C-alpha positions as CSV (number, residue, x, y, z in Angstrom):
1,M,4.9,-25.4,4.9
2,K,1.8,-25.9,6.9
3,K,-0.3,-22.7,7.4
4,I,0.6,-21.0,10.7
5,S,-2.0,-22.2,13.2
6,V,-3.2,-19.0,14.9
7,L,-6.4,-17.1,14.5
8,V,-6.7,-13.4,15.2
9,V,-10.3,-12.2,15.2
10,L,-10.8,-8.7,14.1
11,M,-13.5,-7.0,16.1
12,L,-15.8,-5.0,13.8
13,L,-16.2,-1.9,15.8
14,L,-17.8,1.3,14.3
15,V,-15.4,3.6,16.1
16,P,-13.4,6.3,14.3
17,V,-9.6,6.3,14.6
18,D,-7.3,9.3,14.7
19,T,-4.7,7.8,12.3
20,Q,-6.6,8.5,9.1
21,A,-6.0,11.5,6.8
22,A,-8.5,14.4,6.8
23,T,-9.6,13.5,3.2
24,S,-10.6,10.1,4.3
25,E,-12.6,11.4,7.3
26,I,-15.1,13.3,5.2
27,V,-16.1,10.3,3.1
28,A,-18.5,8.6,5.5
29,N,-18.8,11.7,7.7
30,V,-20.8,9.9,10.4
31,S,-22.6,12.3,12.8
32,T,-21.1,12.9,16.2
33,T,-24.4,11.9,17.8
34,T,-24.9,8.3,19.0
35,Q,-25.9,5.7,16.4
36,E,-29.2,5.2,18.3
37,E,-30.1,8.9,18.2
38,K,-29.1,9.1,14.6
39,N,-31.3,6.2,13.6
40,V,-34.3,7.6,15.4
41,S,-34.0,11.0,14.0
42,T,-33.2,10.1,10.3
43,A,-34.6,6.7,9.5
44,R,-37.6,6.7,7.1
45,E,-39.6,4.3,5.1
46,V,-39.5,4.6,1.3
47,P,-41.3,2.4,-1.3
48,H,-39.5,-0.3,-3.3
49,Y,-40.7,-1.2,-6.8
50,N,-39.7,-3.9,-9.2
51,I,-41.0,-3.6,-12.7
52,N,-41.3,-7.4,-13.0
53,L,-43.5,-7.5,-9.9
54,N,-45.3,-4.1,-10.0
55,G,-45.5,-3.5,-13.7
56,G,-45.6,0.0,-15.1
57,T,-43.2,1.5,-17.7
58,W,-39.5,2.5,-17.5
59,D,-37.9,4.7,-20.2
60,G,-34.4,4.7,-18.6
61,T,-35.0,8.0,-16.8
62,Y,-38.5,7.9,-15.4
63,Y,-40.6,5.1,-14.0
64,F,-44.4,5.3,-14.2
65,L,-46.6,3.1,-12.1
66,P,-49.4,1.1,-13.8
67,N,-51.9,3.9,-12.9
68,G,-49.7,6.4,-14.7
69,E,-48.3,8.1,-11.6
70,L,-44.6,9.1,-11.7
71,A,-42.6,7.2,-9.1
72,T,-40.5,9.5,-6.8
73,E,-38.5,9.1,-3.6
74,C,-38.2,5.4,-4.0
75,F,-36.0,2.4,-4.8
76,F,-36.7,0.9,-8.2
77,C,-35.4,-2.2,-10.0
78,D,-35.6,-2.5,-13.7
79,G,-35.1,-6.3,-13.5
80,I,-31.3,-5.9,-13.5
81,Y,-30.2,-2.8,-11.7
82,T,-31.4,-0.9,-8.7
83,Y,-31.9,2.9,-8.7
84,Y,-33.0,5.5,-6.3
85,L,-35.5,7.8,-8.0
86,Q,-35.4,11.3,-6.5
87,N,-38.0,13.9,-5.9
88,D,-38.2,14.8,-9.6
89,G,-38.3,11.1,-10.6
90,T,-34.7,11.0,-12.0
91,P,-32.2,8.5,-10.8
92,M,-29.5,9.6,-8.3
93,K,-26.1,9.3,-10.0
94,S,-22.4,9.4,-9.0
95,R,-23.5,9.9,-5.4
96,L,-22.5,8.7,-2.0
97,T,-25.4,9.0,0.4
98,Y,-27.1,7.6,3.5
99,H,-29.6,4.8,3.1
100,P,-33.0,5.8,4.2
101,D,-32.5,3.7,7.3
102,G,-30.3,6.5,8.6
103,E,-27.5,4.1,9.4
104,H,-25.7,2.8,6.3
105,V,-23.9,4.5,3.5
106,I,-24.7,3.5,-0.1
107,Y,-23.5,4.5,-3.6
108,F,-25.0,5.1,-7.0
109,D,-22.6,5.1,-10.0
110,E,-22.6,7.4,-13.1
111,E,-25.4,5.3,-14.6
112,G,-27.5,5.5,-11.5
113,H,-26.9,1.8,-10.6
114,E,-26.7,1.0,-6.9
115,S,-23.4,-0.7,-6.1
116,F,-23.4,-4.2,-4.7
117,D,-20.4,-6.4,-4.0
118,S,-18.0,-4.0,-5.6
119,V,-15.2,-1.5,-5.0
120,E,-16.0,2.0,-6.2
121,H,-13.7,5.0,-6.8
122,I,-15.3,7.8,-4.8
123,T,-14.5,11.3,-5.9
124,M,-17.0,13.3,-3.9
125,S,-17.9,13.0,-0.2
126,I,-21.5,13.1,1.2
127,S,-20.9,16.7,2.0
128,G,-19.8,17.5,-1.6
129,E,-16.0,17.8,-1.0
130,E,-13.5,16.3,-3.5
131,V,-11.9,13.0,-2.4
132,D,-9.8,10.3,-4.0
133,D,-10.8,7.1,-2.1
134,Y,-11.9,3.6,-2.8
135,C,-14.8,2.1,-0.9
136,Y,-16.5,-1.3,-0.9
137,F,-20.2,-1.9,-1.0
138,G,-21.4,-5.3,0.1
139,T,-24.3,-7.7,-0.8
140,Y,-26.9,-5.3,0.5
141,G,-25.2,-2.2,-0.9
142,Y,-23.9,-1.1,2.5
143,M,-20.5,0.5,2.6
144,Y,-17.9,-1.6,4.5
145,V,-16.8,0.3,7.6
146,N,-13.9,-1.2,9.7
147,E,-14.3,-4.5,7.7
148,I,-12.2,-6.8,5.6
149,A,-13.3,-7.8,2.1
150,Y,-11.9,-10.7,0.2
151,M,-11.7,-9.9,-3.5
152,G,-10.4,-11.3,-6.8
153,N,-9.7,-14.8,-7.9
154,N,-7.1,-15.3,-5.1
155,A,-9.5,-13.9,-2.4
156,T,-6.9,-11.3,-1.3
157,P,-8.0,-9.4,1.8
158,S,-8.4,-5.6,1.8
159,Y,-9.2,-3.4,4.8
160,F,-11.8,-0.6,4.7
161,N,-11.1,1.6,7.7
162,A,-13.4,3.4,10.2
163,Y,-14.3,5.9,7.5
164,G,-15.0,3.2,4.9
165,V,-11.8,4.0,2.9
166,M,-9.5,1.2,1.6
167,E,-6.1,1.3,3.2
168,K,-3.3,1.5,0.6
169,E,0.4,2.1,0.3
170,G,1.8,1.4,3.8
171,W,1.3,0.5,7.4
172,F,-1.9,1.4,9.1
173,Q,-3.8,0.6,12.3
174,F,-7.0,-1.4,12.6
175,V,-9.6,0.1,14.8
176,D,-8.6,-2.3,17.6
177,G,-5.0,-1.0,17.5
178,N,-3.4,-3.9,15.6
179,F,-1.0,-3.0,12.7
180,G,-1.5,-4.1,9.1
181,Y,0.3,-3.4,5.8
182,A,-1.4,-2.7,2.5
183,D,0.3,-2.5,-0.9
184,E,-0.4,0.2,-3.5
185,N,-3.4,-1.8,-4.7
186,G,-4.9,-2.2,-1.2
187,H,-3.9,-5.8,-0.9
188,L,-3.0,-6.8,2.7
189,Y,0.1,-8.8,3.5
190,H,-1.2,-12.0,4.9
191,N,0.0,-15.6,5.7
192,R,3.6,-14.4,5.8
193,F,6.3,-13.0,8.0
194,G,7.1,-9.3,7.5
195,Y,7.9,-6.2,9.4
196,N,5.9,-3.7,11.4
197,S,6.3,0.1,11.1
198,F,9.2,-0.1,13.6
199,G,11.2,-2.6,11.6
200,Q,10.4,-5.5,14.0
201,I,9.5,-9.0,12.6
202,V,5.9,-9.9,12.8
203,F,3.5,-12.5,11.2
204,Y,0.6,-11.1,9.1
205,N,-2.3,-13.5,9.7
206,W,-4.7,-14.9,7.1
207,N,-6.7,-11.7,7.4
208,G,-3.8,-9.3,7.4
209,V,-3.9,-8.7,11.2
210,V,-0.6,-9.1,13.1
211,A,-0.6,-12.4,15.0
212,K,0.0,-12.4,18.8
213,G,1.1,-15.1,21.2
214,K,2.4,-18.6,20.2
215,I,2.2,-19.7,16.6
216,E,3.9,-22.5,14.8
217,D,4.8,-24.2,11.5
218,D,6.1,-27.7,10.8
219,N,9.5,-27.0,12.4
220,F,9.3,-24.2,14.9
221,Y,7.3,-22.4,17.5
222,Y,7.3,-18.6,17.2
223,Y,6.6,-16.5,20.3
224,M,5.0,-13.2,19.3
225,N,4.6,-10.4,21.7
226,E,1.1,-10.3,23.3
227,T,0.8,-6.5,22.9
228,D,2.1,-5.6,19.5
229,G,2.9,-9.0,17.9
230,H,6.7,-8.6,17.3
231,L,8.8,-11.7,17.4
232,E,10.4,-12.4,20.8
233,K,11.6,-16.0,20.6
234,I,11.9,-19.0,18.3
235,E,11.9,-22.6,19.6
236,R,12.9,-25.6,17.4
237,K,10.6,-28.6,17.6
238,T,11.8,-31.9,18.7
239,D,13.7,-34.0,16.1
240,V,13.9,-31.1,13.7
241,S,17.3,-31.0,12.0
242,S,19.7,-28.2,13.0
243,D,20.2,-27.2,9.3
244,V,16.5,-26.3,9.0
245,M,16.1,-22.5,9.3
246,P,13.1,-20.7,10.6
247,L,10.9,-18.8,8.1
248,S,11.2,-15.6,10.2
249,L,14.8,-14.9,9.4
250,P,15.3,-11.4,7.9
251,T,16.9,-13.0,4.9
252,N,13.7,-14.9,4.1
253,I,11.4,-11.9,4.3
254,E,10.6,-9.8,1.2
255,N,8.3,-7.0,1.9
256,D,8.5,-5.0,-1.3
257,H,8.3,-1.3,-0.4
258,Y,9.7,-2.0,3.1
259,D,13.2,-2.1,1.7
260,L,12.7,1.3,0.1
261,S,12.3,2.9,3.5
262,I,15.0,4.2,5.7
263,L,15.8,4.4,9.4
264,G,17.7,7.0,11.5
265,D,17.2,10.6,12.3
266,N,16.9,12.5,9.0
267,Y,14.5,14.5,6.8
268,F,12.8,11.5,5.3
269,T,12.0,9.6,8.5
270,Q,10.5,12.8,9.9
271,N,8.4,14.0,6.9
272,V,7.6,11.1,4.5
273,K,4.8,8.5,4.9
274,D,6.3,5.2,6.0
275,R,9.8,6.7,5.6
276,N,9.4,5.5,2.0
277,F,11.2,7.1,-0.9
278,I,8.6,6.1,-3.4
279,N,6.0,8.1,-1.5
280,Y,8.3,11.1,-1.6
281,M,9.3,10.8,-5.2
282,K,5.7,10.3,-6.4
283,D,5.0,13.9,-5.2
284,V,8.1,15.5,-6.7
285,K,8.6,13.5,-9.9
286,S,6.6,12.8,-13.0
287,P,5.2,9.2,-13.1
288,F,7.0,8.8,-16.4
289,E,10.4,9.9,-15.1
290,D,13.3,7.9,-13.8
291,W,14.7,9.1,-10.6
292,T,17.6,8.4,-8.3
293,M,18.8,9.6,-4.9
294,W,22.2,9.2,-3.5
295,I,23.3,9.0,0.1
296,Y,26.9,9.8,0.5
297,P,29.5,11.6,2.7
298,D,30.2,15.2,1.8
299,I,33.7,16.9,2.0
300,S,33.2,17.4,5.8
301,G,32.4,13.8,6.4
302,N,28.7,14.3,7.0
303,T,26.3,11.8,5.4
304,I,23.9,13.8,3.2
305,N,21.3,13.0,0.5
306,S,21.2,14.4,-3.0
307,E,17.6,15.7,-2.9
308,N,18.1,18.5,-0.3
309,Y,21.6,17.9,0.9
310,K,20.5,17.6,4.5
311,S,22.8,15.6,6.8
312,G,21.6,12.9,9.1
313,L,21.8,9.3,10.1
314,Y,20.8,7.2,7.0
315,I,20.4,3.5,7.6
316,T,18.6,1.1,5.3
317,N,15.8,-1.0,7.0
318,R,18.2,-4.0,7.0
319,G,20.8,-2.1,8.9
320,I,23.2,-1.0,6.1
321,M,24.8,2.5,6.2
322,I,27.9,4.3,4.9
323,G,30.9,2.3,6.2
324,S,29.2,-1.1,6.2
325,K,30.9,-4.0,4.6
326,K,30.0,-5.8,1.4
327,S,29.6,-9.0,3.5
328,D,27.0,-7.3,5.6
329,V,25.0,-6.2,2.5
330,R,25.2,-9.8,1.1
331,S,23.9,-11.4,4.3
332,S,21.2,-8.8,4.9
333,Y,19.8,-8.8,1.4
334,L,20.1,-12.5,0.7
335,A,16.3,-12.8,0.1
336,R,16.4,-10.2,-2.5
337,T,17.4,-10.3,-6.2
338,L,20.9,-9.0,-6.1
339,Y,23.3,-8.2,-9.1
340,E,27.0,-7.4,-8.8
341,Y,28.8,-5.2,-11.3
342,D,32.4,-4.1,-11.5
343,M,33.4,-0.5,-12.0
344,V,36.5,1.2,-13.4
345,D,37.1,5.0,-13.2
346,G,33.5,5.7,-12.3
347,K,32.2,3.6,-15.2
348,A,30.3,0.2,-15.0
349,V,32.2,-2.6,-16.7
350,Y,28.8,-4.1,-17.4
351,G,25.4,-3.0,-16.6
352,R,22.9,-0.3,-17.5
353,I,21.8,2.5,-15.3
354,T,19.3,5.4,-15.2
355,S,19.7,8.5,-17.2
356,Q,20.9,10.6,-14.2
357,Y,24.3,9.1,-14.7
358,K,24.6,10.6,-18.1
359,D,25.6,14.1,-16.8
360,V,26.5,13.3,-13.3
361,E,29.8,15.2,-13.4
362,N,27.9,18.4,-13.9
363,T,24.8,17.8,-11.9
364,Y,26.3,15.9,-8.9
365,P,30.1,16.5,-8.9
366,E,30.5,15.0,-5.4
367,V,28.7,11.9,-6.5
368,A,30.9,11.7,-9.6
369,E,34.0,11.7,-7.4
370,I,32.7,8.9,-5.3
371,L,31.8,6.9,-8.3
372,K,35.5,7.2,-9.4
373,K,36.5,5.6,-6.1
374,A,34.1,2.7,-6.5
375,V,35.4,-0.6,-7.8
376,S,32.0,-2.4,-7.7
377,Y,28.4,-2.1,-6.8
378,D,25.5,-4.4,-5.8
379,E,22.0,-3.7,-7.2
380,V,19.1,-4.9,-5.1
381,N,15.8,-5.0,-6.9
382,C,12.9,-4.5,-4.5
383,C,9.9,-4.0,-6.7
384,M,9.2,-4.6,-10.4
385,N,5.9,-3.7,-12.1
386,M,4.9,-3.6,-15.7
387,T,5.1,0.0,-16.8
388,D,2.4,2.1,-18.5
389,R,4.9,4.7,-19.8
390,Y,5.0,3.3,-23.3
391,P,2.4,2.1,-25.8
392,P,2.1,-1.7,-26.3
393,A,5.4,-3.2,-27.4
394,P,6.6,-6.6,-28.5
395,T,8.4,-7.0,-25.2
396,H,7.1,-6.2,-21.8
397,M,8.8,-3.2,-20.1
398,Y,8.9,-2.7,-16.3
399,D,9.4,0.0,-13.7
400,I,12.0,-1.2,-11.2
401,D,12.6,0.2,-7.8
402,G,15.7,-0.7,-5.8
403,I,18.9,0.1,-4.0
404,R,22.5,0.2,-5.1
405,F,25.5,-0.2,-2.7
406,F,28.8,1.1,-4.1
407,Y,32.0,-0.3,-2.6
408,D,35.7,0.8,-2.6
409,S,38.7,-1.4,-2.8
410,N,38.3,-2.4,0.8
411,D,34.8,-3.7,0.2
412,T,33.3,-0.9,2.2
413,V,30.1,0.9,1.4
414,I,31.0,4.4,0.2
415,M,27.6,5.4,-1.3
416,I,24.0,4.2,-1.3
417,E,21.5,4.9,-4.1
418,Y,17.8,4.6,-4.1
419,F,16.3,4.5,-7.6
420,R,13.4,3.9,-10.0
421,Y,13.9,3.3,-13.7
422,S,12.0,1.9,-16.6
423,T,13.6,-0.9,-18.6
424,G,12.7,1.2,-21.6
425,N,14.8,4.2,-20.3
426,H,18.2,2.4,-19.8
427,Y,21.3,4.2,-20.5
428,S,24.8,2.7,-20.4
429,F,27.2,5.0,-18.5
430,N,30.2,3.4,-20.3
């Protein structure tokens, strides 16, 4: 496929946004005064020394000028690394701070080396509060603020928001209001169709920004809404065969954690980031623990979940709910890795399942009864990552996140399960 021919320019505005968490806001902690006022009031000149140019001696802690004077309140380069020597002459370490120009934020690691062209894990804000953020410092050592950085061998884009913090694990808004999506490693979806936070189809551009207006590939024109970028219309190009399908079909789109989110009016859509079960389970389960959550009808016919038994409308992001047909599941999840297993008397004829099934009759008796009515299930694998639960082994083991749809003899969905398990923790429930 030819790259989609549209360019969305990200305006690099240094304006705070209201969508960031409080812990992110305290990292850069830019003053409420105007930037001009701030520069005038705080900018100052400090010396810069380089031992190769200025001479002197450096013992790893103190730098002495050729005349024997101790260098303080200055930048110093030992020929490889740059330090900031404080009032007592020692290097500033593990510190996020303002540059003497009063405008930019810089960082010195645990060895006192100033960071250039690198991502750093920041654990303390300028004001001394604990944070858990990742920030990028460019060629001149300045923190990226509302900027995209391209990192790694594949030059994958990452976005550092208005507070200089890398966006991770879900949808977010750029300062200009456009949506983007970042995975758990901070990599932006780009050059691909996907979904926005409302479940609408969008195209994530080369820089991760949602495309707007008319875009195209070799076979189709795609008309994206001018305001929020969602797909409005597709137009086939002249002489393109009717059996060629557009790349924006839901069955073509795999957006990893998107499929582990849920729609409808229920506890999870109201209280969990991105309506995503992984975000919920990370807070309540050990990272080395398998987990599962069932969505099923109770004895009164209300659809509930096995975490807190609250009722509500539970619909997967591809439109499947209790009462849907197997054919609907198959067409909706065609783009996903899907496995089918038969069941007899609540047992899988073939297939391995998480440990929660081992004692399901005691822990989830209603679920056990539904399992006995199921004649088959489809397992949809959404995410698979190498696990760190076990020491190195001859074979790789993976953590797998996904969804299972259980069917009765009428090929109707009678229960939905969201799960995570490690391939090293498989149990047969035969």
